N, C-alpha and C positions, 0 to 999 in steps of 0.2 A: 542434378543427377546424383551427387554424393548423398544428398539428403534422402532421396527416394530409396537408394540402396540401404542406407541405415534403417529406414522405416521398414523395409522388407525384411531385413535380418531380425529386427526386434519382434515383428509379428511372427516370424518363423520360430524364434526362440520361445515365445509364449506357447505356440502349438506343440513344439517338440518337448518342452519341459513337461507339459501335461501328459504326453505319451510316456516319457521315461519314468516319471514319478508314478504312473499307473502300472509300472512293472514291465514295460516293453523292453525286450532284449532280442536283438537281431543276431541269430546264430547262423553260422555257415561253416564251410570246410576251410578253416583258416590255418595258416602255417604259424608255428611258434618260433620266436626269435629271441636270442640273447646277443646283443650287439655291443661291442666295446668301442667307445669314442675316447681315444687317447689324448685328444686335444694337442697341445704343444708340449708333449712329454716323450721321453725315452731316447736313448742313444742306439746306435747300431748294435752294440754288444748286448744291451738290455733287451732289444728286440729279438735277437737270436735266442737268448736265454728264455724269454717268454714262450716262444713257440716250441722249445724243447720241453718245457714243463706243462704246458696246457694240455688238457684232455678235451674230449668232445663227445657228443651223443648223436646217434642217428635219429633221435626223437625231437631234436631241437636244431634249428638252423643257426649256427654260430658264425657271426660276422665280426671281423676286427677292422677298425678304421684308424690306421696310424697317420702321422703327419705325411705330407706329400713326399718328402725326401726319403722316407722309409718304406714307401709302397713296394717298390720293386724288390728290395732285399726281403721284405716280409713275404712277398709272393714266392721267392726262392726258398725261404725257410719253411713255408707251408708245404711246398712240393716235396722238400726233403723229408718232412715229418710224415707225409702220407695221411695226415689227419683231415677229416672232412670239415675244414675251416674255410670260410669265404672271406674275401677281401673287399673293403670299401674305402672310398675317399671321404674326406671331411668337407669338401667344397668342390664346386665345379663352375665353369663359366657357361654363359648362355650361347656363345658363338662357337662355330666350328673351329675357327682359328683366327689369327690376326694380330694386330698391334695392341695387345693387352698384357703389358708387362706384369710378371708375377702371377699370372693366372694359369689355370689348368683346364684343358678341354676334355670332353667326354672321350674322344679318341685316345688321348694320352692315358686316361684312367683305364680304359679297356686294354691298351697295349701292355700295361704293367700288371694285368690280371684282375682288375676290379670288376665286380658284378653289381655293387651297390654304391650309393653316394648319399651322404647327409646333406640336406638342403634346408636352409632357413633356421638353423640353430639360433637360439636367443643371443648367443655371443656374437654371431655374425650380424644379427639384426641390431644389436647394441653398439658394437665397435666398428662395423663396416657399413652401417647405414642401409642394410638390406630391408626392403619392404615387400609387401605381398605381391606386387607387380613383378619385381625382380625374381622372387621365389617362383612365381608362375612360369616365367621364361626359362628358368633353369630346370624346372620339372618337365616342361615340354621337350627341351633339348635332351634331357637324360632318357626319357621314355623313347624318343625317336631313335636314340643311339643304342637302345637295348639294355641300359642300366636300370636298376630298380631304385627310385628315389626314396629316401627316408625323410619324409616331410615333417619338420618339427613345428609344433604349435604350443602356445602356453601363455598364461596371463601373468602380469606383474603383481606384486603385493598390493600396490595401490589399486589396481583394477579389481583384485579379489575383494579387498575391503569395501570397495564401492559397489559390490555385487554385480560386476560387469563381466564375470568369467564367461558366461554363455554367449553374450554378444560378441566378445573379443574372439572366442574360438570359432564361432560361426563366420565372422568376417574373415579370419585367417584362412579358414577352409574354402570359402567361396572364392577368395582371392587367389589362393594357391592352385585351385583346380578349375579356374576360369577357362572355358572352352576345351576342357580335357574330358574325353569320353572313356578313357582307359581306366581300369582299376589296378594297373600294374605299378603299384606303389605301396609304401608302408607309412602309417601315421605314427609319430612319436609325440605323445602328450608329455611335455616337460613344463610344469608350472615354474615360472621364472623365479618365484620366491623360494623354491626348494632347491634350485641348482647350486651345488657347492656349498650349501649352508648347513647341511646336516639335518635340516628340518624337512622331512618328506611328508607328502600327503598320506593320510591313512588309507588303508586298502579299501575301506568302504567309500571314502570320498573319491578316490581314484576310479573305483568301479562306477559310481554314479556319473562321473564326468565322462568316462569312456562310453557308457551307454548313450549319453547325450551326443557325443561325437559321432557314434555309429548311426544315430538317428538323423543327424545332419547329413552325413554321407549318403544316406538313403534318399534324402531329398535331392541330392546332387546327381547321384549315379543310379538310383533305382535299385534293382535287385543285385547289381554288381557290388554294392556296398557290403554284402554279406561275406565276400571273400577277402576284404581288406583287413589286414592285421593292424591292430592298434597296440602300441607298446607304451609302457610307462617309463619315464625318466625323472630325475630330480632327487638326488641323494638316495638312489636305490643301491642296496648293498646286500651282502650275504645274510645279514641279520633280519632284514624285512622282506626278502624275496619270496619266502614261503607264503606270506600273507597275500601278496599280489597274485601268486600263482593259482590261488583258490578262486579268484574272481572270474566269472564267465566272459567278461568283455575285455580282460587284460591278456593279451596274446604274447607277452614277453616283456623284455626290458631293454632300454637303451641306457647303458651304464657308463658313467664318467670316471671319477677318481677310483672307484672300487674295481675297475677293470684293469688297473695298472699292475696288479699282482695276480699272477696266474692262479694261485691257490684260491683266492677270493672269487675270481671270475669263474673258476671251475665249480665252486660251490653253488653259484647262481644257475649255472647250466644244469647241474644235477637236479636242482629244485624244480626246474621247468620241464625236465624230461617226463615223458608220459607216465612212467612207473611211479613217480612221486607227486605228480600234479593232482590237486584236489584231494590229497590224503588227509 
């Protein structure tokens, strides 16, 4: 069975690569996002300071994903600021509730003001053993609960060097979206070899990969794929954000280290605002 799935994906990759290299670009009415993933960073005082300093734009959906312990304080700080900033979790469990020590349910996330949740980040895959099947369960649970999943996909340096990027991404997409008919999610392409290394994918390479991802999504969802936003992550920062913003299939950024400073994060928000995009 596994072999037949691999064979199907490889055949699909050949077909889709032919389309994307031929200039296929699936356009749609997609939302632009700039999302902060703080990972395991910031104190309560630093969180308060961040939301005092941060600005926002009505042209870009701004989402901040703090550690779980800072979610409710962040929710209160956002309300106090009156700024159009949205809150997201960094992880979620697939069950409604139960004996799962240390885990967080969708209901808990919603209770503290979350609208979004990151699922399948490479660090969760690497350190917590998450696979495509578990990602799929979490995506289903989140969509049913009314949260918007931010589904992370990406290839390692070894896979990139072995020219396996397209096969890896297709497998991750088919796995994460198995038996899911909804398009109520975001895809974040984060090449693992670029995360936290300072070595980002060029805008041209990211665009080519995003166009391929969008084509795979169309194979899975049909026309619904046109409304799915695909973000770039992996050493994205204020210096390279403008290059990514000019690409037609890059609908925003999922930002790690560069999101910890409000000034730097603001700079990326401004770049992706409609007035400055494609300038």
